[in-house]
PyMOL Python script that loads the backbone (N, CA, C, O; Angstrom):
from pymol import cmd

cmd.read_pdbstr("""\
ATOM      1  N   MET A   1      11.376 -18.336   3.612  1.00  0.00           N
ATOM      2  CA  MET A   1       9.979 -18.499   3.275  1.00  0.00           C
ATOM      3  C   MET A   1       9.435 -19.738   3.973  1.00  0.00           C
ATOM      4  O   MET A   1      10.162 -20.696   4.234  1.00  0.00           O
ATOM      5  N   ALA A   2       8.161 -19.695   4.263  1.00  0.00           N
ATOM      6  CA  ALA A   2       7.544 -20.785   5.008  1.00  0.00           C
ATOM      7  C   ALA A   2       7.198 -21.983   4.130  1.00  0.00           C
ATOM      8  O   ALA A   2       7.021 -23.089   4.641  1.00  0.00           O
ATOM      9  N   GLY A   3       7.101 -21.781   2.828  1.00  0.00           N
ATOM     10  CA  GLY A   3       6.762 -22.897   1.953  1.00  0.00           C
ATOM     11  C   GLY A   3       5.269 -22.962   1.671  1.00  0.00           C
ATOM     12  O   GLY A   3       4.487 -22.180   2.213  1.00  0.00           O
ATOM     13  N   HIS A   4       4.895 -23.876   0.841  1.00  0.00           N
ATOM     14  CA  HIS A   4       3.504 -24.012   0.410  1.00  0.00           C
ATOM     15  C   HIS A   4       2.657 -24.647   1.505  1.00  0.00           C
ATOM     16  O   HIS A   4       2.930 -25.770   1.928  1.00  0.00           O
ATOM     17  N   CYS A   5       1.644 -23.947   1.959  1.00  0.00           N
ATOM     18  CA  CYS A   5       0.701 -24.441   2.982  1.00  0.00           C
ATOM     19  C   CYS A   5       1.401 -24.908   4.260  1.00  0.00           C
ATOM     20  O   CYS A   5       1.046 -25.939   4.832  1.00  0.00           O
ATOM     21  N   HIS A   6       2.390 -24.143   4.694  1.00  0.00           N
ATOM     22  CA  HIS A   6       3.061 -24.489   5.945  1.00  0.00           C
ATOM     23  C   HIS A   6       2.026 -24.462   7.067  1.00  0.00           C
ATOM     24  O   HIS A   6       1.261 -23.502   7.160  1.00  0.00           O
ATOM     25  N   PRO A   7       1.976 -25.479   7.919  1.00  0.00           N
ATOM     26  CA  PRO A   7       0.940 -25.559   8.961  1.00  0.00           C
ATOM     27  C   PRO A   7       0.869 -24.327   9.868  1.00  0.00           C
ATOM     28  O   PRO A   7      -0.224 -23.915  10.256  1.00  0.00           O
ATOM     29  N   ALA A   8       2.008 -23.738  10.209  1.00  0.00           N
ATOM     30  CA  ALA A   8       2.002 -22.553  11.076  1.00  0.00           C
ATOM     31  C   ALA A   8       1.363 -21.363  10.372  1.00  0.00           C
ATOM     32  O   ALA A   8       0.648 -20.580  10.996  1.00  0.00           O
ATOM     33  N   VAL A   9       1.620 -21.226   9.071  1.00  0.00           N
ATOM     34  CA  VAL A   9       1.040 -20.119   8.300  1.00  0.00           C
ATOM     35  C   VAL A   9      -0.461 -20.327   8.145  1.00  0.00           C
ATOM     36  O   VAL A   9      -1.239 -19.390   8.327  1.00  0.00           O
ATOM     37  N   VAL A  10      -0.873 -21.542   7.812  1.00  0.00           N
ATOM     38  CA  VAL A  10      -2.306 -21.853   7.659  1.00  0.00           C
ATOM     39  C   VAL A  10      -3.045 -21.571   8.963  1.00  0.00           C
ATOM     40  O   VAL A  10      -4.126 -20.982   8.945  1.00  0.00           O
ATOM     41  N   LYS A  11      -2.476 -21.984  10.092  1.00  0.00           N
ATOM     42  CA  LYS A  11      -3.112 -21.755  11.395  1.00  0.00           C
ATOM     43  C   LYS A  11      -3.244 -20.260  11.686  1.00  0.00           C
ATOM     44  O   LYS A  11      -4.294 -19.809  12.142  1.00  0.00           O
ATOM     45  N   ALA A  12      -2.188 -19.493  11.426  1.00  0.00           N
ATOM     46  CA  ALA A  12      -2.224 -18.048  11.680  1.00  0.00           C
ATOM     47  C   ALA A  12      -3.270 -17.362  10.798  1.00  0.00           C
ATOM     48  O   ALA A  12      -3.996 -16.482  11.261  1.00  0.00           O
ATOM     49  N   VAL A  13      -3.344 -17.767   9.533  1.00  0.00           N
ATOM     50  CA  VAL A  13      -4.328 -17.178   8.622  1.00  0.00           C
ATOM     51  C   VAL A  13      -5.739 -17.525   9.070  1.00  0.00           C
ATOM     52  O   VAL A  13      -6.617 -16.662   9.072  1.00  0.00           O
ATOM     53  N   GLU A  14      -5.968 -18.778   9.449  1.00  0.00           N
ATOM     54  CA  GLU A  14      -7.294 -19.191   9.921  1.00  0.00           C
ATOM     55  C   GLU A  14      -7.720 -18.374  11.143  1.00  0.00           C
ATOM     56  O   GLU A  14      -8.882 -17.978  11.242  1.00  0.00           O
ATOM     57  N   GLN A  15      -6.811 -18.122  12.057  1.00  0.00           N
ATOM     58  CA  GLN A  15      -7.140 -17.336  13.249  1.00  0.00           C
ATOM     59  C   GLN A  15      -7.506 -15.901  12.876  1.00  0.00           C
ATOM     60  O   GLN A  15      -8.457 -15.341  13.421  1.00  0.00           O
ATOM     61  N   LYS A  16      -6.757 -15.307  11.951  1.00  0.00           N
ATOM     62  CA  LYS A  16      -7.010 -13.916  11.558  1.00  0.00           C
ATOM     63  C   LYS A  16      -8.289 -13.778  10.750  1.00  0.00           C
ATOM     64  O   LYS A  16      -8.926 -12.725  10.794  1.00  0.00           O
ATOM     65  N   LEU A  17      -8.688 -14.821  10.004  1.00  0.00           N
ATOM     66  CA  LEU A  17      -9.913 -14.740   9.210  1.00  0.00           C
ATOM     67  C   LEU A  17     -11.143 -14.506  10.079  1.00  0.00           C
ATOM     68  O   LEU A  17     -12.116 -13.896   9.636  1.00  0.00           O
ATOM     69  N   HIS A  18     -11.095 -14.985  11.294  1.00  0.00           N
ATOM     70  CA  HIS A  18     -12.226 -14.791  12.210  1.00  0.00           C
ATOM     71  C   HIS A  18     -12.364 -13.335  12.655  1.00  0.00           C
ATOM     72  O   HIS A  18     -13.422 -12.934  13.139  1.00  0.00           O
ATOM     73  N   GLU A  19     -11.314 -12.551  12.497  1.00  0.00           N
ATOM     74  CA  GLU A  19     -11.352 -11.130  12.862  1.00  0.00           C
ATOM     75  C   GLU A  19     -11.885 -10.261  11.733  1.00  0.00           C
ATOM     76  O   GLU A  19     -12.207  -9.094  11.953  1.00  0.00           O
ATOM     77  N   GLY A  20     -11.983 -10.815  10.524  1.00  0.00           N
ATOM     78  CA  GLY A  20     -12.472 -10.062   9.367  1.00  0.00           C
ATOM     79  C   GLY A  20     -11.396  -9.950   8.302  1.00  0.00           C
ATOM     80  O   GLY A  20     -10.212 -10.139   8.581  1.00  0.00           O
ATOM     81  N   THR A  21     -11.817  -9.640   7.069  1.00  0.00           N
ATOM     82  CA  THR A  21     -10.858  -9.575   5.974  1.00  0.00           C
ATOM     83  C   THR A  21     -10.851  -8.245   5.241  1.00  0.00           C
ATOM     84  O   THR A  21      -9.852  -7.907   4.606  1.00  0.00           O
ATOM     85  N   THR A  22     -11.927  -7.484   5.306  1.00  0.00           N
ATOM     86  CA  THR A  22     -11.992  -6.212   4.599  1.00  0.00           C
ATOM     87  C   THR A  22     -12.523  -5.145   5.546  1.00  0.00           C
ATOM     88  O   THR A  22     -13.543  -5.336   6.207  1.00  0.00           O
ATOM     89  N   PHE A  23     -11.820  -4.024   5.600  1.00  0.00           N
ATOM     90  CA  PHE A  23     -12.212  -2.951   6.504  1.00  0.00           C
ATOM     91  C   PHE A  23     -12.228  -1.641   5.732  1.00  0.00           C
ATOM     92  O   PHE A  23     -11.344  -1.398   4.911  1.00  0.00           O
ATOM     93  N   GLY A  24     -13.216  -0.797   5.982  1.00  0.00           N
ATOM     94  CA  GLY A  24     -13.304   0.486   5.299  1.00  0.00           C
ATOM     95  C   GLY A  24     -12.476   1.575   5.956  1.00  0.00           C
ATOM     96  O   GLY A  24     -12.188   2.602   5.342  1.00  0.00           O
ATOM     97  N   MET A  25     -12.100   1.350   7.191  1.00  0.00           N
ATOM     98  CA  MET A  25     -11.312   2.320   7.957  1.00  0.00           C
ATOM     99  C   MET A  25     -10.043   1.630   8.443  1.00  0.00           C
ATOM    100  O   MET A  25      -9.989   0.402   8.503  1.00  0.00           O
ATOM    101  N   PRO A  26      -9.016   2.415   8.791  1.00  0.00           N
ATOM    102  CA  PRO A  26      -7.827   1.783   9.371  1.00  0.00           C
ATOM    103  C   PRO A  26      -8.200   0.971  10.614  1.00  0.00           C
ATOM    104  O   PRO A  26      -9.069   1.375  11.387  1.00  0.00           O
ATOM    105  N   HIS A  27      -7.555  -0.149  10.796  1.00  0.00           N
ATOM    106  CA  HIS A  27      -7.862  -1.018  11.934  1.00  0.00           C
ATOM    107  C   HIS A  27      -6.576  -1.322  12.699  1.00  0.00           C
ATOM    108  O   HIS A  27      -5.482  -0.954  12.269  1.00  0.00           O
ATOM    109  N   ASP A  28      -6.721  -1.986  13.815  1.00  0.00           N
ATOM    110  CA  ASP A  28      -5.588  -2.223  14.714  1.00  0.00           C
ATOM    111  C   ASP A  28      -4.416  -2.920  14.026  1.00  0.00           C
ATOM    112  O   ASP A  28      -3.264  -2.537  14.230  1.00  0.00           O
ATOM    113  N   GLN A  29      -4.696  -3.933  13.219  1.00  0.00           N
ATOM    114  CA  GLN A  29      -3.607  -4.658  12.555  1.00  0.00           C
ATOM    115  C   GLN A  29      -2.858  -3.751  11.584  1.00  0.00           C
ATOM    116  O   GLN A  29      -1.640  -3.857  11.446  1.00  0.00           O
ATOM    117  N   GLU A  30      -3.580  -2.868  10.918  1.00  0.00           N
ATOM    118  CA  GLU A  30      -2.932  -1.935   9.985  1.00  0.00           C
ATOM    119  C   GLU A  30      -2.019  -0.976  10.735  1.00  0.00           C
ATOM    120  O   GLU A  30      -0.907  -0.693  10.290  1.00  0.00           O
ATOM    121  N   TRP A  31      -2.492  -0.474  11.878  1.00  0.00           N
ATOM    122  CA  TRP A  31      -1.663   0.422  12.703  1.00  0.00           C
ATOM    123  C   TRP A  31      -0.424  -0.314  13.203  1.00  0.00           C
ATOM    124  O   TRP A  31       0.681   0.227  13.176  1.00  0.00           O
ATOM    125  N   GLU A  32      -0.618  -1.553  13.659  1.00  0.00           N
ATOM    126  CA  GLU A  32       0.510  -2.334  14.171  1.00  0.00           C
ATOM    127  C   GLU A  32       1.557  -2.581  13.079  1.00  0.00           C
ATOM    128  O   GLU A  32       2.758  -2.483  13.329  1.00  0.00           O
ATOM    129  N   LEU A  33       1.092  -2.901  11.875  1.00  0.00           N
ATOM    130  CA  LEU A  33       2.017  -3.123  10.767  1.00  0.00           C
ATOM    131  C   LEU A  33       2.779  -1.839  10.436  1.00  0.00           C
ATOM    132  O   LEU A  33       3.990  -1.878  10.223  1.00  0.00           O
ATOM    133  N   ALA A  34       2.079  -0.703  10.391  1.00  0.00           N
ATOM    134  CA  ALA A  34       2.740   0.574  10.096  1.00  0.00           C
ATOM    135  C   ALA A  34       3.793   0.900  11.150  1.00  0.00           C
ATOM    136  O   ALA A  34       4.890   1.346  10.814  1.00  0.00           O
ATOM    137  N   GLU A  35       3.469   0.681  12.415  1.00  0.00           N
ATOM    138  CA  GLU A  35       4.430   0.940  13.487  1.00  0.00           C
ATOM    139  C   GLU A  35       5.653   0.032  13.361  1.00  0.00           C
ATOM    140  O   GLU A  35       6.782   0.473  13.578  1.00  0.00           O
ATOM    141  N   GLU A  36       5.429  -1.230  13.012  1.00  0.00           N
ATOM    142  CA  GLU A  36       6.545  -2.167  12.856  1.00  0.00           C
ATOM    143  C   GLU A  36       7.437  -1.771  11.681  1.00  0.00           C
ATOM    144  O   GLU A  36       8.662  -1.858  11.776  1.00  0.00           O
ATOM    145  N   ILE A  37       6.837  -1.341  10.583  1.00  0.00           N
ATOM    146  CA  ILE A  37       7.616  -0.893   9.420  1.00  0.00           C
ATOM    147  C   ILE A  37       8.463   0.318   9.795  1.00  0.00           C
ATOM    148  O   ILE A  37       9.632   0.400   9.419  1.00  0.00           O
ATOM    149  N   CYS A  38       7.872   1.268  10.542  1.00  0.00           N
ATOM    150  CA  CYS A  38       8.609   2.468  10.955  1.00  0.00           C
ATOM    151  C   CYS A  38       9.760   2.124  11.896  1.00  0.00           C
ATOM    152  O   CYS A  38      10.786   2.804  11.887  1.00  0.00           O
ATOM    153  N   LYS A  39       9.603   1.080  12.705  1.00  0.00           N
ATOM    154  CA  LYS A  39      10.691   0.653  13.598  1.00  0.00           C
ATOM    155  C   LYS A  39      11.845   0.039  12.813  1.00  0.00           C
ATOM    156  O   LYS A  39      13.014   0.265  13.127  1.00  0.00           O
ATOM    157  N   ARG A  40      11.503  -0.742  11.786  1.00  0.00           N
ATOM    158  CA  ARG A  40      12.519  -1.507  11.067  1.00  0.00           C
ATOM    159  C   ARG A  40      13.216  -0.731   9.954  1.00  0.00           C
ATOM    160  O   ARG A  40      14.356  -1.041   9.608  1.00  0.00           O
ATOM    161  N   TYR A  41      12.548   0.271   9.392  1.00  0.00           N
ATOM    162  CA  TYR A  41      13.094   0.989   8.245  1.00  0.00           C
ATOM    163  C   TYR A  41      13.124   2.484   8.524  1.00  0.00           C
ATOM    164  O   TYR A  41      12.330   2.975   9.326  1.00  0.00           O
ATOM    165  N   PRO A  42      14.024   3.216   7.878  1.00  0.00           N
ATOM    166  CA  PRO A  42      14.143   4.657   8.130  1.00  0.00           C
ATOM    167  C   PRO A  42      13.044   5.470   7.442  1.00  0.00           C
ATOM    168  O   PRO A  42      13.321   6.272   6.550  1.00  0.00           O
ATOM    169  N   VAL A  43      11.801   5.254   7.864  1.00  0.00           N
ATOM    170  CA  VAL A  43      10.667   6.016   7.328  1.00  0.00           C
ATOM    171  C   VAL A  43       9.919   6.654   8.486  1.00  0.00           C
ATOM    172  O   VAL A  43       9.938   6.144   9.606  1.00  0.00           O
ATOM    173  N   GLU A  44       9.270   7.757   8.214  1.00  0.00           N
ATOM    174  CA  GLU A  44       8.502   8.450   9.248  1.00  0.00           C
ATOM    175  C   GLU A  44       7.019   8.162   9.146  1.00  0.00           C
ATOM    176  O   GLU A  44       6.281   8.311  10.119  1.00  0.00           O
ATOM    177  N   MET A  45       6.579   7.744   7.953  1.00  0.00           N
ATOM    178  CA  MET A  45       5.154   7.555   7.744  1.00  0.00           C
ATOM    179  C   MET A  45       4.938   6.404   6.768  1.00  0.00           C
ATOM    180  O   MET A  45       5.737   6.192   5.856  1.00  0.00           O
ATOM    181  N   VAL A  46       3.854   5.667   6.970  1.00  0.00           N
ATOM    182  CA  VAL A  46       3.477   4.575   6.087  1.00  0.00           C
ATOM    183  C   VAL A  46       2.044   4.830   5.644  1.00  0.00           C
ATOM    184  O   VAL A  46       1.177   5.135   6.462  1.00  0.00           O
ATOM    185  N   ALA A  47       1.804   4.705   4.357  1.00  0.00           N
ATOM    186  CA  ALA A  47       0.450   4.835   3.823  1.00  0.00           C
ATOM    187  C   ALA A  47       0.067   3.510   3.191  1.00  0.00           C
ATOM    188  O   ALA A  47       0.907   2.829   2.604  1.00  0.00           O
ATOM    189  N   SER A  48      -1.191   3.151   3.310  1.00  0.00           N
ATOM    190  CA  SER A  48      -1.642   1.908   2.701  1.00  0.00           C
ATOM    191  C   SER A  48      -2.856   2.185   1.833  1.00  0.00           C
ATOM    192  O   SER A  48      -3.563   3.176   2.020  1.00  0.00           O
ATOM    193  N   ALA A  49      -3.083   1.298   0.889  1.00  0.00           N
ATOM    194  CA  ALA A  49      -4.221   1.421  -0.020  1.00  0.00           C
ATOM    195  C   ALA A  49      -4.651   0.020  -0.425  1.00  0.00           C
ATOM    196  O   ALA A  49      -3.838  -0.904  -0.430  1.00  0.00           O
ATOM    197  N   PRO A  50      -5.924  -0.140  -0.762  1.00  0.00           N
ATOM    198  CA  PRO A  50      -6.411  -1.476  -1.106  1.00  0.00           C
ATOM    199  C   PRO A  50      -6.015  -1.948  -2.497  1.00  0.00           C
ATOM    200  O   PRO A  50      -6.157  -3.134  -2.798  1.00  0.00           O
ATOM    201  N   ALA A  51      -5.523  -1.057  -3.357  1.00  0.00           N
ATOM    202  CA  ALA A  51      -5.191  -1.473  -4.722  1.00  0.00           C
ATOM    203  C   ALA A  51      -4.003  -0.679  -5.257  1.00  0.00           C
ATOM    204  O   ALA A  51      -3.761   0.454  -4.841  1.00  0.00           O
ATOM    205  N   ALA A  52      -3.273  -1.283  -6.175  1.00  0.00           N
ATOM    206  CA  ALA A  52      -2.108  -0.626  -6.767  1.00  0.00           C
ATOM    207  C   ALA A  52      -2.497   0.639  -7.519  1.00  0.00           C
ATOM    208  O   ALA A  52      -1.726   1.598  -7.556  1.00  0.00           O
ATOM    209  N   THR A  53      -3.679   0.653  -8.117  1.00  0.00           N
ATOM    210  CA  THR A  53      -4.133   1.842  -8.840  1.00  0.00           C
ATOM    211  C   THR A  53      -4.230   3.032  -7.902  1.00  0.00           C
ATOM    212  O   THR A  53      -3.827   4.138  -8.260  1.00  0.00           O
ATOM    213  N   GLU A  54      -4.760   2.818  -6.708  1.00  0.00           N
ATOM    214  CA  GLU A  54      -4.885   3.905  -5.738  1.00  0.00           C
ATOM    215  C   GLU A  54      -3.514   4.387  -5.276  1.00  0.00           C
ATOM    216  O   GLU A  54      -3.323   5.583  -5.051  1.00  0.00           O
ATOM    217  N   VAL A  55      -2.571   3.484  -5.134  1.00  0.00           N
ATOM    218  CA  VAL A  55      -1.216   3.866  -4.750  1.00  0.00           C
ATOM    219  C   VAL A  55      -0.592   4.729  -5.841  1.00  0.00           C
ATOM    220  O   VAL A  55       0.032   5.750  -5.549  1.00  0.00           O
ATOM    221  N   THR A  56      -0.758   4.322  -7.091  1.00  0.00           N
ATOM    222  CA  THR A  56      -0.209   5.084  -8.215  1.00  0.00           C
ATOM    223  C   THR A  56      -0.825   6.472  -8.274  1.00  0.00           C
ATOM    224  O   THR A  56      -0.105   7.455  -8.453  1.00  0.00           O
ATOM    225  N   MET A  57      -2.132   6.573  -8.128  1.00  0.00           N
ATOM    226  CA  MET A  57      -2.795   7.872  -8.178  1.00  0.00           C
ATOM    227  C   MET A  57      -2.352   8.761  -7.009  1.00  0.00           C
ATOM    228  O   MET A  57      -2.171   9.967  -7.183  1.00  0.00           O
ATOM    229  N   ALA A  58      -2.181   8.182  -5.839  1.00  0.00           N
ATOM    230  CA  ALA A  58      -1.718   8.961  -4.689  1.00  0.00           C
ATOM    231  C   ALA A  58      -0.301   9.471  -4.928  1.00  0.00           C
ATOM    232  O   ALA A  58       0.017  10.607  -4.576  1.00  0.00           O
ATOM    233  N   ARG A  59       0.547   8.643  -5.519  1.00  0.00           N
ATOM    234  CA  ARG A  59       1.920   9.062  -5.813  1.00  0.00           C
ATOM    235  C   ARG A  59       1.931  10.199  -6.823  1.00  0.00           C
ATOM    236  O   ARG A  59       2.678  11.165  -6.663  1.00  0.00           O
ATOM    237  N   LEU A  60       1.119  10.093  -7.852  1.00  0.00           N
ATOM    238  CA  LEU A  60       1.044  11.165  -8.848  1.00  0.00           C
ATOM    239  C   LEU A  60       0.518  12.456  -8.222  1.00  0.00           C
ATOM    240  O   LEU A  60       1.006  13.543  -8.531  1.00  0.00           O
ATOM    241  N   SER A  61      -0.467  12.335  -7.350  1.00  0.00           N
ATOM    242  CA  SER A  61      -1.025  13.508  -6.684  1.00  0.00           C
ATOM    243  C   SER A  61       0.019  14.171  -5.788  1.00  0.00           C
ATOM    244  O   SER A  61       0.159  15.394  -5.786  1.00  0.00           O
ATOM    245  N   TYR A  62       0.753  13.352  -5.024  1.00  0.00           N
ATOM    246  CA  TYR A  62       1.806  13.887  -4.159  1.00  0.00           C
ATOM    247  C   TYR A  62       2.860  14.606  -4.986  1.00  0.00           C
ATOM    248  O   TYR A  62       3.290  15.707  -4.641  1.00  0.00           O
ATOM    249  N   ARG A  63       3.275  13.974  -6.085  1.00  0.00           N
ATOM    250  CA  ARG A  63       4.309  14.571  -6.917  1.00  0.00           C
ATOM    251  C   ARG A  63       3.834  15.881  -7.538  1.00  0.00           C
ATOM    252  O   ARG A  63       4.609  16.831  -7.647  1.00  0.00           O
ATOM    253  N   ALA A  64       2.572  15.938  -7.943  1.00  0.00           N
ATOM    254  CA  ALA A  64       2.030  17.167  -8.519  1.00  0.00           C
ATOM    255  C   ALA A  64       2.017  18.285  -7.474  1.00  0.00           C
ATOM    256  O   ALA A  64       2.323  19.434  -7.790  1.00  0.00           O
ATOM    257  N   ARG A  65       1.666  17.952  -6.239  1.00  0.00           N
ATOM    258  CA  ARG A  65       1.668  18.968  -5.173  1.00  0.00           C
ATOM    259  C   ARG A  65       3.089  19.441  -4.884  1.00  0.00           C
ATOM    260  O   ARG A  65       3.321  20.627  -4.650  1.00  0.00           O
ATOM    261  N   ARG A  66       4.031  18.510  -4.902  1.00  0.00           N
ATOM    262  CA  ARG A  66       5.419  18.858  -4.610  1.00  0.00           C
ATOM    263  C   ARG A  66       6.055  19.678  -5.734  1.00  0.00           C
ATOM    264  O   ARG A  66       6.794  20.625  -5.466  1.00  0.00           O
ATOM    265  N   ASN A  67       5.779  19.327  -6.968  1.00  0.00           N
ATOM    266  CA  ASN A  67       6.423  19.965  -8.118  1.00  0.00           C
ATOM    267  C   ASN A  67       5.649  21.123  -8.712  1.00  0.00           C
ATOM    268  O   ASN A  67       6.140  21.785  -9.626  1.00  0.00           O
ATOM    269  N   GLY A  68       4.459  21.382  -8.220  1.00  0.00           N
ATOM    270  CA  GLY A  68       3.661  22.463  -8.787  1.00  0.00           C
ATOM    271  C   GLY A  68       2.686  21.934  -9.829  1.00  0.00           C
ATOM    272  O   GLY A  68       2.566  20.725 -10.024  1.00  0.00           O
ATOM    273  N   PRO A  69       1.988  22.852 -10.498  1.00  0.00           N
ATOM    274  CA  PRO A  69       0.890  22.445 -11.375  1.00  0.00           C
ATOM    275  C   PRO A  69       1.313  21.858 -12.718  1.00  0.00           C
ATOM    276  O   PRO A  69       0.456  21.414 -13.482  1.00  0.00           O
ATOM    277  N   ARG A  70       2.599  21.843 -13.023  1.00  0.00           N
ATOM    278  CA  ARG A  70       3.001  21.310 -14.335  1.00  0.00           C
ATOM    279  C   ARG A  70       2.664  19.823 -14.438  1.00  0.00           C
ATOM    280  O   ARG A  70       2.496  19.137 -13.430  1.00  0.00           O
ATOM    281  N   GLN A  71       2.571  19.346 -15.667  1.00  0.00           N
ATOM    282  CA  GLN A  71       2.189  17.954 -15.892  1.00  0.00           C
ATOM    283  C   GLN A  71       3.305  17.017 -15.446  1.00  0.00           C
ATOM    284  O   GLN A  71       4.484  17.298 -15.663  1.00  0.00           O
ATOM    285  N   ASN A  72       2.934  15.916 -14.830  1.00  0.00           N
ATOM    286  CA  ASN A  72       3.902  14.917 -14.377  1.00  0.00           C
ATOM    287  C   ASN A  72       4.470  14.137 -15.541  1.00  0.00           C
ATOM    288  O   ASN A  72       3.771  13.867 -16.517  1.00  0.00           O
ATOM    289  N   SER A  73       5.736  13.776 -15.439  1.00  0.00           N
ATOM    290  CA  SER A  73       6.352  12.964 -16.486  1.00  0.00           C
ATOM    291  C   SER A  73       5.699  11.588 -16.552  1.00  0.00           C
ATOM    292  O   SER A  73       5.596  11.017 -17.638  1.00  0.00           O
ATOM    293  N   GLU A  74       5.248  11.028 -15.400  1.00  0.00           N
ATOM    294  CA  GLU A  74       4.594   9.725 -15.419  1.00  0.00           C
ATOM    295  C   GLU A  74       3.302   9.782 -16.207  1.00  0.00           C
ATOM    296  O   GLU A  74       2.985   8.858 -16.956  1.00  0.00           O
ATOM    297  N   VAL A  75       2.551  10.869 -16.040  1.00  0.00           N
ATOM    298  CA  VAL A  75       1.289  11.004 -16.757  1.00  0.00           C
ATOM    299  C   VAL A  75       1.567  11.064 -18.257  1.00  0.00           C
ATOM    300  O   VAL A  75       0.854  10.437 -19.039  1.00  0.00           O
ATOM    301  N   ARG A  76       2.577  11.798 -18.662  1.00  0.00           N
ATOM    302  CA  ARG A  76       2.905  11.890 -20.090  1.00  0.00           C
ATOM    303  C   ARG A  76       3.265  10.519 -20.640  1.00  0.00           C
ATOM    304  O   ARG A  76       2.901  10.197 -21.771  1.00  0.00           O
ATOM    305  N   ARG A  77       3.977   9.702 -19.861  1.00  0.00           N
ATOM    306  CA  ARG A  77       4.358   8.369 -20.334  1.00  0.00           C
ATOM    307  C   ARG A  77       3.150   7.453 -20.445  1.00  0.00           C
ATOM    308  O   ARG A  77       3.131   6.561 -21.293  1.00  0.00           O
ATOM    309  N   LEU A  78       2.147   7.655 -19.608  1.00  0.00           N
ATOM    310  CA  LEU A  78       0.975   6.790 -19.626  1.00  0.00           C
ATOM    311  C   LEU A  78       0.010   7.130 -20.760  1.00  0.00           C
ATOM    312  O   LEU A  78      -0.746   6.269 -21.211  1.00  0.00           O
ATOM    313  N   LEU A  79       0.033   8.373 -21.219  1.00  0.00           N
ATOM    314  CA  LEU A  79      -0.886   8.771 -22.274  1.00  0.00           C
ATOM    315  C   LEU A  79      -0.384   8.265 -23.623  1.00  0.00           C
ATOM    316  O   LEU A  79       0.825   8.202 -23.843  1.00  0.00           O
ATOM    317  N   PRO A  80      -1.297   7.903 -24.531  1.00  0.00           N
ATOM    318  CA  PRO A  80      -0.857   7.452 -25.842  1.00  0.00           C
ATOM    319  C   PRO A  80      -0.222   8.594 -26.628  1.00  0.00           C
ATOM    320  O   PRO A  80      -0.597   9.756 -26.472  1.00  0.00           O
ATOM    321  N   ARG A  81       0.731   8.250 -27.462  1.00  0.00           N
ATOM    322  CA  ARG A  81       1.399   9.265 -28.305  1.00  0.00           C
ATOM    323  C   ARG A  81       0.448   9.711 -29.409  1.00  0.00           C
ATOM    324  O   ARG A  81      -0.302   8.900 -29.951  1.00  0.00           O
ATOM    325  N   PRO A  82       0.479  11.014 -29.745  1.00  0.00           N
ATOM    326  CA  PRO A  82      -0.378  11.484 -30.845  1.00  0.00           C
ATOM    327  C   PRO A  82       0.054  10.837 -32.158  1.00  0.00           C
ATOM    328  O   PRO A  82       1.232  10.544 -32.362  1.00  0.00           O
ATOM    329  N   ALA A  83      -0.909  10.623 -33.035  1.00  0.00           N
ATOM    330  CA  ALA A  83      -0.622   9.990 -34.346  1.00  0.00           C
ATOM    331  C   ALA A  83       0.054  10.940 -35.289  1.00  0.00           C
ATOM    332  O   ALA A  83       0.361  10.570 -36.422  1.00  0.00           O
TER     333      ALA A  83
END
""", "prot")
cmd.dss("prot")
cmd.show_as("cartoon", "prot")
cmd.util.cbc("prot")
cmd.orient("prot")
């Protein structure tokens, strides 16, 4: 780890801030990161999302498509138990 406010990290972040911080569409840095992840790890595809909630919903949607229309076990765990 670089440590708290390491000068090299601060400089790199300052340089990237000038390129923008929020994008509505995939951008070059996102593509580069996905390609690097695919090189380093045995994955064929990388998906990104701006929030953990969106990642969870995408995972549930994927699982529902893969397993058919039955209710997901994750959804059952998230719902409150009947009284």
